[in-house]
Every structure is written in C-alpha cells, then in structure tokens.
N, C-alpha and C positions, 0 to 999 in steps of 0.2 A: 504494500500499499504506499502511496505517495505521502510523505511526512513533511517534507521540507521543500519549499520553492527554491530552485537554484538559479543563479545568474551566470550565463556562459557566453564567451566569445569564441567563435569557431571560424577557422580559416582553411582554405585550400591553397596550395601553392599557386603562384601567379603565372598564368600562361604568357608566353613571350609574344610580343606584338609583331614579330617578324614572321608569323605563320598562322595557318588555319588550325582549328580545333579538330582533332581526329578521334577515333574511338579508343585509342590508347589513353589520351588525356581523359576521356570520360570516366575511365575506371575510377579515377580520383574524385571527380566532381559529383558523380552520382552517389557514391558511397557516403561522401560528406553530406550530401543532400538527404539521403535516407536518415542518417543519424540526427541531423538538425530537425528534420520534420518529426521524427519520433519524439525528440526532446520537447518540441513545442506541443505535440499532442498530449504529453505528460503534464502540461501546464507550466513548464519552466520558461524563464526569460532567456531566450537564446538568440544572439545576433550572429548571423553568418555574413562575413565580409571577405572580399577578394578584390583583385585589381589586375589590369594588364601590366606586365613588366615591360617597360618602354625603353629603357636606356641601353647603351652599349653600341659596339661597332656594327654588328649586323644590321640593326635598324638604320644606322647612318648609311651604310653601304647600299642597302636595298632602296632607300629613298634616293640616294644619288643616282643609282642605276635607272629609276623610274623617272628621274627628272623632277621630283617633288621634294617638299621639305619633310624632315622627320615628323614634324607635328602633323602633317597631312597624312602620312603613312599610319601613324598611331591612331588618328581619329577614325580612319577606314577600318583598321583591325578592331578597334573597340566596337564599332557598329556590327561587324561580322561576328565577333565572339559573343556579344550579348545576345544577338539573334539566335545563334546556335544553342547557347545555354538555355535560353527561354523555350525554344522548341523541344528541348530534351527535359523540360520541366525542372531544371536546376534553378532554384530560386534563391538568390542572394538578397539579403537585407540591404547591402550596399555593394555595388561593383564599381571600382574607381580606376585610377590610373596612377602609376608611380611618378609621372611627370606632372605633379601637382605642387602647389605651394605648401600644402599641409605636409607633404613628404619632404619638401626642401627644408622646412622648419625643424622637423623631427630630426632629419639627417644632420643638419648643422649642429643642433643641440647635443645629440649623442656624440658626434665627433668631438666637440669642445670638451665634453666630459671625459672622453677617452683620453684626449691630449692632456687635460689637467691631472688625470691620474698618473701620467708618466708612461702610459702604455703605448703611446705613439712615438716611434722613432723614425729617423731618416737614414737612408743608405743610398749610395751611388750604385746603380745597377747597370751592367752592360745591356744595352737595348739596341735593337735593330733600327737603323736610320736609313731612309731612302734619299740619296743625294739628288736624284732627279726631281723628286717631288718636295724636297727640302723639309722633311718632317720625320719625327719619330713615328714607328709604326706600332699601333696597337695590335694585340695578338691576332685579331681577325683581319688585319690588313696584310697578313703574311700567310703564304701557303708554300708547303714544301713536303719533304719526305719525312714521315714519322721516325724518330730516332729509336723507338722501341721495337716496332715491327716491320718497318720499311714501307709501309703503305704510302702511296703517292697522293698529292693533292689534299694534304691535311692542313688544317688551320694551325696557328701559332700557340694555341692553348691546350688543345686535346685532340686525340685521334678518334675518329668515328669508327674505325676498324677494330682496334684493340681496346679502346677505352682509356688508355693512359693519358694522364696529364703531364705537361711539361712546360718549360719556358720556351718562348719563341726562339731564343737564341740557340736552342738545342736542335731546332729543325735542320735537316740536311737539304742542301740545294734550295735554300729559302729564296723566295721571290716576293717582290712588292705586289700586292694585289691590285694596285692601281696601274702601275706602268709595266709590271712584269720583269723589272730589272733586279739584279741581286743587291740586297742592301748591305750596308757596312755596320760595323758595331761601334756605337758611342756610349759613353756614360750618361746617365740621366738620374737625377735625384728623385727618389720615391719615398712615400710614407708607408709605414708598416705598423700594424696593430700586433703588438707582442703578446703571445698566448701563454707563454711560459709562466708569467706571474699569476695566472689563473689555474695553474695545474691542480692544486688541491681542491679549489672550488669545483672545477669541472669534473674532477674525478669522483666527487661526492654527488654532483648534480646529475650526471648522465645516467647512472643506474636508477635514480629515483624518478626520472621523467621520460625513460624510454623502455621499450620491451627488452627482455634479457639478451636476446640474439643481437639486437642492435647495440645495446650497451657494451656487450663483449667485443664486438667489432670496432667500435669506437675506441675502447680502452687499449687497443693494440697500438694506437698512436702514442700512448704514454710510456712505452718501453724505451723511449729516447726523449731528449728535450723537445718540447713542442715548438715548432718553427714559427716565426712571425708571418703574418699574412699581409701581402702588398695590397693596400687599399686605394691606391692612386693610379691614374692613367694619364698619359700625356695627351695634349690636344694634337689632332682633332679627335673629339669624343663627344657623343651625344649623352649629356648627363648633367649633374649638378657640379659646378665649380666648387673646389674645396676652399673654405674661408682662409684667407691669408695666403693662398698659393695660387697665384695667377697662372692660367693655362694648365692647371692640374685639376683632374676631375675624379669624383668618387667612382671607384670600380662599381659596376652594376650590382654586384652581390652585396654591397654595403647598403644601398638604399632599396633593394628589392624587398627584403623582409621588413624593413621600416615601413614599406607600403602597407603592411597589415595595420599598423598604428594609424597611418594617414586615412585609410579607408574607414576605420572605426571612428576617427575624429570627424570625418565628413558626415557619417551617420548620426553621430551625437549632435552635431551642429543642426542637422535637418530635423532632428526630433527633440530639440531643447533639452538634451541629456548632457551630463558631465562625463568627459573622458575618463577622468580619474575614478569615477563610480564604477566604470567597467574595467578598465585596464589595471588600475592601481589598487583596487578594492581587494583586500586580502580574502574576503568571502567569495569574490567572484572567481570563475574558472576560465582558463584560456587553453585552447586545444588547436594544434596544428595537424592537418592531414598532408602528408608529403609522400613522394616516391623515394625509393631507397637510393637513388642516384644523387640526391641533394642532402643527405643525412649530415655531412660534415658542416655544411653551411648553417644548418638549423640547430645542430647539437654541439658545435664547438664554438664557431665564431659568434653566432646570434645570442646565446645565453651570456657569453662573456661581455659582448656589447651592452646588453641590457643591464647586467649587473654592475657595470662600470658607471652607467648613467642613472643608477638607482630606479630602474624600471622593473616591474615584476616580470619574471621569466615564465614561459609556458608551464601549465600544469602537467601537460603530457603532450609528447609528440608521436602521432600515430603514423607508422611507416608501412607502406604497402609495396607490393612487387610490381613487375612490368606485365603487360599484356602480350601474349603470343596468340597467333591465329592459326588454327589447324596444327598446333604443336610447333610452330616455327615463328621467327621474328617476322614482324609485319613487313611485307614486300610489295613494292610498286609494280614490279614486273609480274608478280603473280596475282596482283589485284587485291591483295589483303591489307595494304596500307590504305585504310578507308577514312575519308574525311567525314566529319559529322554531317556536313551539308549533303554530301553524296548519299550517305545512308538514309537520310530523310527524304531523299527523292525516290526511294524505293520501298522502304519499310517503316513500320510504325515505331516510334521512339519508345513507347511503353514496353515493347517486346524485348528491346535491348536491356532496358532497366530491369525487367523481370529476370532475364537470363543472368545479368551481372549479379543480381541479388542471389540467385541460385548458387553462384560460384564463389562469391566473396566471403572471406572470414577475417579475423583480425590479425593474420600473420603477415609476414613479409614474403611469403611464397609468390611466384609468378602465377598468373591466372591465364588459362587458355580459353579462347572463344573458338570452340569447335563448331564450324558452321552447320554441319550435319546434326550435331547434338542440339544446337541452337533451334533449328527447325523442329525437331522432335520434342524438345522440352517445352517449347511454347505451345505447340499443337496438342501435345498430350496432357500437360499439367495445367497450363493457364486456361486453354480453351476447353480441352476435353474433360478435365476433372473439376476445376474450380468454377469456371464461368458456366459450365453445363448445369450446375445446380440452379443458377438463377434463370438461365434461358428456358429450361424445361418447367421449372416450378412456376415462374411468373407468367410465362405465356399460357400455360394450361390454366392457371388461376383466372387469368383474364378471359380466355375463351370459353371456359365452362362454368365459372363460378362467379361471374361478375366482378372480378378483381378485388374481392374482399377476403382478407385472411380470417381465420377462425381461431380455435385454441389448439395447442399442440397435443398430440396424444402422448401417453406416458413414455413410450420408447423414444419418440422424437425429443420430449422435453429433457430426458436424461442425456441424450447425445448433445443437445445444445448446452446443457449445463456443463458438460465435459469440456466443450470448446471454450466456454467462458472461463473455466477453471485454468485453462492454459495461458491465461493472460500474463501471469507473473513470469512463467517460464519464457514466454516469447519476449517479454520486456527485457528480461535478463540477457537474452541473445542480442537484441537490439543494442543494449547498453555496452555489450562486449564487441560490437561491430561484427558479430558472427551471423551475418545475414543468411548465409546458406542454411543454418539450422532453423531460422524463422521459417523459410520457404519449406523445409522438410516438414515441419510440424503442421503448417497450413495445408500442405499436400496430403498429409496423413489423415487430417480431419476431414478434408474433402473426399478422400477414399471412403471413409466410414459413412459419411452423409450419402454418398452415391449408392453404397451397398444397402443402406436403409431405404432409399428412395426406390431402388430396383425391387427389394423384397416386398415392399407394399404395393407396387404396381398401380399407382393412382390413376394412370391412364384407363385402366380397366375398372378400378374401384369407383370412379366417378360416375359410371353408368348404374351401378347398383346402390351405392351408398355415398352420395355426393358430400355429405358432412364429414365422413371418415377421410375421403380424399382431400377435403379442404384442410383437415388437421395435419395430414402428411405434408401437403405443400406449405402449410404455415411452418411446420417444423423445419423443412428443408430451407425455406427462405430465411428463417432466423439464423440458422447455422451459417448460411452463406453470408449474411450480413455481418456476423462476427468475424468471419474470415476476411471480409472486405476491410473491416476496421483494422485488422492486423497487417493488412497489406497497404494501408493508405500511405505510409512513408515511402514505399517503393513505387506504388501506382496511384498518384494523387488524382489524376483525372478520372481514372477507372472508379475509385472510391467516391468521387464526387457524383458520378452517374448513379452509383448504388444509393447514395444518400437521397438523390432525387426520386429514385424508384420507391423509397419508403417514406417520402414526404419529410425528409429530415435535412438539416444543414450540415456544414462540415463537421466531420467526426472529431471527438476528443477521446482519449484513451478509455475513460470511464464509461463511454457509451457502450462497451461490450457487455455491461451488466443489464442493459435494457432489453426488454422483450417486446416485439411487435405482435399483438394479437387483437382480433376484431377491428382491424383498421384497414383502410383501402390502400392498394398499392397502384402506382401509375403504370401506364402501358410500358412494357419492357423496351429499352433502347439498347442496341448491341454494345456489348462491353469489350469484346475481343474477337478478332477474326483469325483464321488459320494463316500461317506463313507459307506462301507458295515457294517451292524450290526455284521455280522460274524467276521469281523476283530477286532471290539471293544470287542466282546466276547473273542476272542483269546487273546487280550491284557490283559484282566482282568484275564484270566486264567493263563497267563504267569507271571502276577504280584502277584498272590495269594501265600501266604506262602507255600513253597514246602513241600509236604509230601512224605514219602517212597513210592515206587511203590507197587502195590498190590502183595500179595503173589502168587508165581507161582503155577499153578495147580499141584496136586499130579501126579506122574507117573502112568502110566496104571497098572503096576505091582508093588506091594509094595515090598520094599527090605525085605531080610531075617531078622528076629528078632535078636537082639543081644543076644548072648547065656549067657551073664553074668547077674547076678541079678541086678535089678535097684532099686533105692531108691523109696519107696512107696510114693504115692501122699499124701501130707500133708493135714491138716484140710481144708475143703472147705470154701471159702469166697464168699460173694455175689458181684454182679457186682458193686454196688455202692462203695464198699470198694476198689476194684480193680481200678476203674476209678480214684481214688484219686492219683494214681501214675502217675506222669508227666514224660514220657519217651521221650528223645530227641536224635537225631543224633548229634554226636560230633566228631570233628577232633582232633587227638592227636598232640599237638604242641610240646611237649617234654615229655621224660620219662627217669627216672634215678633211680638208686638203692638208697635204704634208708639204711644209715649206722645204724647198730644195729638191723635191721629187716631182718629175713631170708626169709619172704614170700612177703613183700611189695615192690611195685614200686610206686614212686612219679610221678604223671602224671598231665600235664597241658592240659586242654581241651578247644576247641573253640566250643561254642554251639550258636554262633551268637550274643552273648552279647557283651557289651563294653569291658569287661575284661575277661581273661580266668578263668576257674574253676580249682581249685586244688583238686585232688582225690588220695587217697592212696588205691591201689588195690592189693589184695593178689594173683597176678598172676606171681610172680617173677620166680618160678620154671618152668613156661611154656614159658616165652618170654624173649628173649634178648631185653632190652629197645630200642636199636637202631632200631629194626625191627618194632616198633609200631609207630614211628614218621610218621605222614602223613596218617596213617590209620584211617578209620572211624569206630566208635564204637557206642554202644547204652548205654546211661547213664540214671539213675533216677535223674531228675534234681530238684525235690522238696523234696528230702530227707534232713531233718534237718541237718545242719552243725555239724559235730562231732569233738570235740577237742581231738587229740591224742597226745601221747608223742612226736611225730615227727612233729606235725603241725596240721592245720585245714583240715579236709576232707569235701568237699562241694558236695557230691553226691556219686553215686555208679555206676561202670561199670558193665554191664550184661555179664556174662560168663556161659558157659555150662560145667558141670563136668561130665565125664564118670565114670562108676563104677570102672574102673581101675586107677582112679585118674587123668586121663589127663584133662587139661583145654583148653577151646576154647572160645575166646572173640566173643561175638555176634556182627556181622557187617551187615550194610544194603546193599542192592544191589547198584551197581553203579548209580549215578545220584542224590543220596540224598544230601542235603546241611546241614551244621551245624545249628542246631536249629530246624530242621523239627521235627514235632511231630510223635512219633511212636504209631501206633494204632493197 
C-alpha cells in the first residue's frame, strides 16, 4: 500500500542533435517513460526532463556542410526529435536544449566552483594544428587510422570499429577533416578537472548509487591514480566559452549532463516552482537512465562535478544495455538500422512499446529485437490473448445484451479478485524496472481469463440463459480492465481507449480495486491489430541502405551511331579488379574555381559520411561551378587521397568525354541518396 508521496526528478540521456532518433535510442526512452508513468499512476510527484545535446564539433561540421548555422541545425533536430518522441508516446514534462542560457549559467557556476576548489589545473598539450586552415583541430576535425585496431577513416577521439578511445595525436596518417592535409603538432594550453582528489568520495559513492556489476567495472579504474579529465576545447567549437579563457570552450561532456539541471530549471520557471525544492531537497529523489557506453561520464566525472559545487548527486544511475536486431548489431545494409520515423511509416508504435516491455529488465544485458518473435509476440499475446478478452466480451455484450454489464458469477469474481491481488507484485516489478515480469504476469492472467471464458461458452449460453452469459462477460471485462490498468504505463493510448469503454477517465493505480457491475459499456473500438509480416518486410526494405535504381531498358530502336571516331577500349581487366572500385552517389555541397588551374574545380561532396569529401575535378571548361551545387554525381570513393599543389583530393568524379572534347558529369536517376553504392 502507498504510504508516502515521493518527489522525483527522472532523466534520460540527451540525444545528440546531429542525428535522427532510431529504435536503439528508443530502448532507453520508452523504459524511462514506463517507469515515470507508473510512478505518476501511484500518485507520486515525478518530473521527467530531457534535452537535445547540441554542442560539439559534429554539429558544427554538419551545419557547415549544409551551409546553415549550428543554431538552425539544432532547431531542425529539436523539431524532428520531439515529433518522434511524441508519436512513440514518450512524454517529457520538459524537453529542452543544452544551448540555453539556463545551461550556460549552471555550467559557468559549476566551473567556478571546480576552479575555486583547486580541482582545475592547466597543462600544455600537444595538439594537432592545420597550417593550411590556421587552426587547432578538435578531435572531430581529424580523421585517420585507429592506433589500436588499424581501422581507417576514424575520428580523433574514438574508433567506431573497436570502440577504443584515444587522443587525436595518436591517430596514424591523420588528416584535417576540412582540407585533407596532414596536420602538424603544436602545444596548446588546456584545462583539466582532476579526479584523484575525489578518489575516496567516488569509491564510496559509486557502489551506493549504481548496480553491483556497474560499480565493479567502474572501480577497476581505481587500481591506479585517477587521471585528470580535459574539459576544454580550442576554437573553432560550437559550445560555451569558458569564463576567463578566450577562445577556449567547454568540452561537450561538461555541459551535457548539466543540461538535466537546465531542463528542470526551465520546467520550474514555467510552473512557478523552486529549483532547489526539486534538485537540492534532501527528501527528493533524482534518477538517471543511461546506456552502458556513457557510464564513466555519469558515474565518475558528473558526481565529482556536482559534489564540488555543493549540488545533490543522483540517488541512483540506472544503466541498460544495447539493442541488437535478429541477434546482430543494427545494420544499414541489412535494413535493421531502423529510424523511429521509418518505423512509424509502417508499424504501430504501441507494438514496439509492448515488445520492448516484454524484453526489458533492470540489468545491463543487451536486448535483442528478433523481428520474427516481435510479430509472434504481438499477435499472440497482445492481440490474441489480452485484447481478445475485450473484443469478444464487449462486442458480444453490445450485440446480444444491450451493452449492459450485470454481476459476476462466483468463479469469475474469484478470478477477478486474483487479478486484483497481483497489484502489489506487479507494482514491485515496475519499481525494479523489471518490465518483462510485468508482462509475464499480465499474460498469465489473460490466459486464465480466456480459459474461463471458453469453458463457459457464453456465445452458446446467451441463447438459453442470457443473464448467466451476462455474468460471464461482466467477469471477463472486469478482469480485462484490471489488466489494462496494469499495462497503462506501457500502452497509454490503449488504456485510454479501455477507460472510454467503461466510461472512465485516465486510470490511477488504485483503480484496480474497483468493480464495474450493472453499468453500461460503450461500443467497442479496436485496441490492437495483428502485425503483418509484409509490413515488417517493407520496413526492412525501406531501412536498407538505398541503392540507385536499376538501369532503364534499352529503347526498342537503337539510336544512330555517332559519326565521329571514338576512343578505343583500353586493356581488358577482370571482374575482381573492377569490383575493387567503390563508386558512390554524392551530392555537390559547393564548387569553386581553383586559382592557378585552368581545368580544375574544387568540389565538396556529401557521400553520407560525417564530413564532406574534397575533390579536384578537371571539368572547369564544361561547367559553371554554381550550376553544380545540389546536383548528384557519381564518385570513386575508395581512391587513395592524392596531394595536389592546390590541396588534398579525396576521390574522383565520373564524367564522360565525347570525341569532340565535350564533358558530361555522370549522374544517377532521381531518388538516389548520398552514399548509395553504384553497381
């Protein structure tokens, strides 16, 4: 029984403004949403805040490539993210941006407290510098070969292949992401937040605020002195300038978690509440939901920052694993890297929420979305077992008995009481974030209710004893109503329809105690429909890396041959040699004349990578540069970079040359996207 009203602030990790929300992200946001909705149903004061993570080099690079400001890019991302979350029924009490004045104020204040405590030091660091562009290169302005595993094309902070982190100076064959030239190494003064003074505090804090497996992993860092954390970045950098340090900016991971505080502050301002009543109140609780890839930021640096500035630290950090699809890492080529918006184009969001609830527990284990199991689980459990109770009971009651419930028979009443008695057990599973156990118990109760319904055969009983049939349907509908209340945190729109069916408003947890007897029910509206395998197949196809359309069939009559002599075919090559050429669709972002070169144009190309490719193409005599911008072309993407007098060329654009000297850039048909493979 609920004895005390709790006050809670709950957060999810901030999605980055440089990308779309995908089904992997949704694992975190829907489970947080389940938990928050449950707490609110129980009558607790619970505020769920989040924000777009907007600062850093990738946002700056993306905006530069698109010819817009970072502010324009993050405004667009904000609109897309909030739309996707809303359509998946993830409800934030406040969704904000880290690029806010509230965040700047908190960041400056916490930094000054860190500085006053003596925890901030300065060091000269060797850093990559581009002499061509006359600037120090932030880690995302550098690409090269991973020093750990040898993977090519990796950024200067971490490897996407092996997952290792490193300093940009450790990259092999490093290149400036802007001009493609090799950088030099120069010293630059940077600010560090020293963690070693917090060793004893963190060693005590971590086990008390994280799960045992998370704590054990984190405490491995304590086998040696804790290293200082570099909290500054040189200009150019999209973020907050550090007070007292012109042209130095807070590293994105400094102000990103502070964004939780800024979002809560905005909510407090909008609702005439005091920030300290929520964040600083010893009686209030603070919970973070995060993925296991960002544990060190939330459980080492973040509590130390808060502790230094005399802010309350999280009550608990809940860590979850990654999403796999069909047992493998999400893949664009296999169509399993699925954007939230693409999913919504083909399938119902409540089906994914239901399936995730069936799989999620409170551990850090990875979760697999098996698409075959997804179809079967939704169709069998949600539609065939749970919803079947309402569709059969309510429709039969409307059709044959005027839509009026009666009283439950003894067997049905006992089964309904059993369902009500499970409220405490199910609440405990919700509290522990063990949503899979919630769904198991709901399914088991639905199985028992269906067995009861089938044994009574009310479709036959209604002909001989209508009132007895009414009692059976009343029992089944009451049991179903209890199950719908249990599922409301997972399926809020579904539960809202159930409430309308019984002429009720939004459910609270104590509503499981009520019984609906001798009362009318409204006409049944469909609550869930079967998932068709064809829709899943279309979703996968739509998510697959797009390739150019097939070549059009040749015309019935061949055109007249060109009367001029053509260049003879060169030496024949075998298929394996040709297959080494990686040709991709590219969009021209910019094109300009090259001073001192009569034939060349300098072209920036988008091939779906994090940064544009620079190519020097000998097509100046055929094209005005302005006419190329926005046009799609075909480029050889795996041609080794070539250092030219005018800069680095990172590929080759395909063009056809007529015998008369005319040039024609090769372009794909409409519909191709940047990065699509040309076959």
